[in-house]
C-alpha positions in Angstrom: 3.2 18.1 -17.8 5.6 15.8 -15.9 4.7 12.3 -14.7 3.6 13.4 -11.2 1.4 16.2 -12.5 -0.2 13.9 -15.0 -0.9 11.4 -12.4 -2.4 14.1 -10.0 -4.6 15.3 -12.9 -6.2 11.7 -12.9 -7.3 11.6 -9.3 -10.5 13.3 -8.4 -11.9 14.6 -5.1 -15.4 13.3 -4.1 -16.6 15.4 -1.3 -18.6 13.9 1.6 -17.8 10.3 0.7 -18.1 7.9 2.4 -19.5 10.3 4.9 -19.9 14.0 5.5 -16.7 15.9 6.0 -14.5 13.4 4.2 -12.9 14.1 0.8 -12.4 10.8 -0.9 -9.5 10.5 -3.3 -11.0 8.5 -6.3 -8.4 6.8 -8.3 -10.9 5.3 -10.8 -9.9 7.8 -13.7 -6.1 7.0 -13.0 -6.9 3.3 -13.3 -8.7 3.9 -16.7 -5.7 5.8 -18.2 -3.0 3.4 -19.4 -0.4 6.2 -19.5 -1.1 7.4 -15.8 -0.8 3.7 -14.7 2.4 3.3 -16.5 3.7 6.5 -14.8 2.8 5.1 -11.4 4.7 1.9 -11.8 7.7 3.8 -13.4 8.0 6.2 -10.5 7.6 3.5 -7.8 10.1 1.2 -9.4 12.7 4.0 -10.1 12.4 5.0 -6.2 13.6 1.6 -5.4 17.0 2.4 -7.0 17.6 -1.4 -7.9 17.0 -2.8 -4.4 16.0 -6.5 -4.5 12.4 -7.3 -3.7 11.2 -10.8 -3.1 7.6 -10.1 -2.4 5.3 -7.1 -2.8 2.6 -7.0 -0.1 -0.5 -5.2 -1.2 -3.2 -4.0 1.3 -7.0 -4.5 0.6 -8.3 -3.4 -1.6 -6.8 -0.5 -3.5 -3.3 -1.6 -2.7 -3.9 -4.6 -4.9 -4.2 -2.7 -8.2 -0.6 -1.3 -8.4 0.8 -3.9 -6.0 0.4 -6.8 -8.4 1.7 -4.7 -11.3 4.8 -3.7 -9.1 5.4 -7.3 -8.3 5.3 -8.3 -12.0 7.7 -5.5 -13.0 10.2 -6.4 -10.1 9.9 -10.1 -10.8 8.4 -10.6 -7.3 5.7 -12.6 -5.7 2.5 -10.8 -4.7 1.1 -11.2 -1.2 -2.5 -9.9 -0.5 -3.4 -8.7 3.0 -7.1 -8.7 3.6 -9.8 -8.0 6.1 -10.7 -10.7 8.5 -12.2 -13.9 7.1 -11.3 -13.1 3.5 -8.4 -15.5 3.2 -9.0 -19.2 2.7 -5.8 -20.6 4.5 -4.3 -20.4 7.8 -3.7 -16.8 8.7 -2.0 -14.5 11.1 -4.1 -11.5 12.3 -3.4 -8.0 13.4 -5.9 -5.5 15.0 -5.7 -1.8 14.3 -7.5 1.2 15.2 -10.0 3.1 13.0 -11.5 6.4 13.6 -14.6 4.7 15.2 -13.5 1.4 16.7 -11.2 -1.3 15.3 -10.6 -3.7 12.5 -8.6 -6.7 11.8 -6.2 -7.5 8.9 -4.9 -11.0 8.0 -2.1 -12.5 5.9 -1.5 -16.1 5.0 0.8 -17.8 7.5 3.1 -19.1 4.9 3.1 -15.9 2.6 6.6 -14.8 3.7 9.8 -16.7 4.4 12.1 -15.3 7.1 14.7 -12.9 5.6 12.7 -12.2 2.3 13.0 -8.5 1.1 9.4 -7.0 1.4 7.9 -3.9 -0.4 4.6 -2.9 1.2 2.3 -0.9 -1.1 -0.9 0.8 -0.7 -2.7 3.6 -2.6 -2.8 6.1 0.3 -1.0 6.9 3.5 -3.5 8.7 5.8 -3.3 8.1 9.6 -1.0 5.1 9.1 -3.0 2.5 11.2 -3.4 0.1 8.3 0.1 0.4 7.1 1.4 -0.1 10.8 -0.9 -3.3 11.0 0.7 -4.6 7.9 4.3 -3.8 9.1 3.6 -5.9 12.3 2.3 -8.8 10.1 5.3 -8.9 7.9 7.7 -8.6 10.7 6.0 -11.4 12.6 6.6 -13.6 9.6 10.2 -12.7 9.6 10.2 -10.5 6.4 12.8 -7.7 6.0 10.8 -4.5 5.0 12.8 -2.6 2.3 10.3 0.2 1.9 6.5 1.2 2.2 5.3 3.0 -0.8 2.1 4.8 -1.6 0.4 6.6 -4.5 -0.3 9.6 -2.3 0.2 10.7 1.3 -2.1 12.9 3.3 0.6 14.6 5.2 -1.6 16.6 7.5 -2.8 13.2 9.2 0.9 12.2 10.2 0.7 8.7 9.1 4.4 8.5 8.9 4.8 8.8 12.5 3.4 5.3 13.0 5.9 3.8 10.5 9.2 5.3 12.1 12.2 3.2 11.3 10.9 2.0 7.9 11.7 4.1 4.6 8.5 5.6 3.2 7.9 6.9 -0.4 4.8 8.5 -1.8 4.5 9.8 -5.4 2.1 12.6 -4.4 
């Protein structure tokens, strides 16, 4: 079994979670498997083809798991992007649309220095709203987005459309 198939085998579908009609992609079994976790990091780093990364920006909350590991492997800093009110220092905010309403993401105002090479990471690319909001935050701070990467992508939701102009990579 190749690396991608092994990773895929460690993600389980939970029907009707968090609400009826949704199939939740549960990565808990993947997180508990050392080999699967190593494969994820290996594939994400290999796809960067040696590009320099100064900071990895991880989205709350499942983007933190592999985002921090990526940062360590790449010798880069890690920047958390969180929901409104969760960061203790001065922040920049970005509103984004949800299926039923809006939400707000925040980043520390001093998290990125103009011109730094940024990798944005999250576990899943669905509609692209969250990723688009993070792109806007990074760009407002002057970061140069090298790539957005994801563990998996739900192609039928067309999330890439909101990220035009930025390279996107998904393992699955």
